[in-house]
N, C-alpha and C positions, 0 to 999 in steps of 0.2 A: 715348460715355458721355453721360449726361444731365447738363445743366447747369441748375441751378435759381436760383442767386443770383449777384449781381455778384461776391461774394467767390470763388465757385467759378470763375468765368471769369477773374478777375484773376490767378489762379495760372498761367495759360497765356499771359500777355502776353509777347511776345518769342519765343514758340515758333512753329514752322511747323505749321499746323493745317489741317484740312479741316472746314468747318462746313456743316451742312445747315440751311436756314431753313424756316420754317413753310410756305412756298409750294413746297417741294422744290428750290429753287435751291441749288446747291452752290458754295462758294468755297474755294479753296486759297491759302494765303499766310501771311504773318507777322501774328499778332494784335497789334493796338495799341489804345491808349486815348487819347482826346482830353480833356485836363484843362480846356482853356480855348479860347475862340475867338481865335486869334492866328496870326501868321505862322509861329511855331515849329511849330504843328500843321497848317499848310497851310489855315488857316481852315475846319477841319472842325467838325462839330457838337459842342459841349462836352458832356461827360458820356456820350458814346457810345463804343462799341468800334468798331474799324475793321479791315477786311481788304481789301486792294487798294483799290478806289474805293468800297467799301460801308461806310456807317455804320449801326450797329444797336444795339439794346438786348438784354439777355440774354433777354427774353421772346420775341424773334424766332427763337431757336435751338431746333431739335428734337434735334440731335445734334452732337457735337464729337469729332474724332479727331486725336490728335497724330501727325504724319507725320515721316518722316526719322528721325534718331537720337534724337529726343525731347529735344534739348538747347536751352536758351535761346540765342537769337542776340543778340549785342550789336551793336546798330545805332546 
């Protein structure tokens, strides 16, 4: 599915997803979001979405697919 805004992508935080980026790189994992630069978030970039070791903004995504059972994972 196409994701156009932060609000669209925030609906999938905590879900296992597959994301295709603008450079055709594909990442699979749990979607997260970094609210602030702190130890709690592993000193990741604030205001960015995360998957595995990749930080990104919504504009970097060309496609998103929910994988697995499509249930939010409580981590």
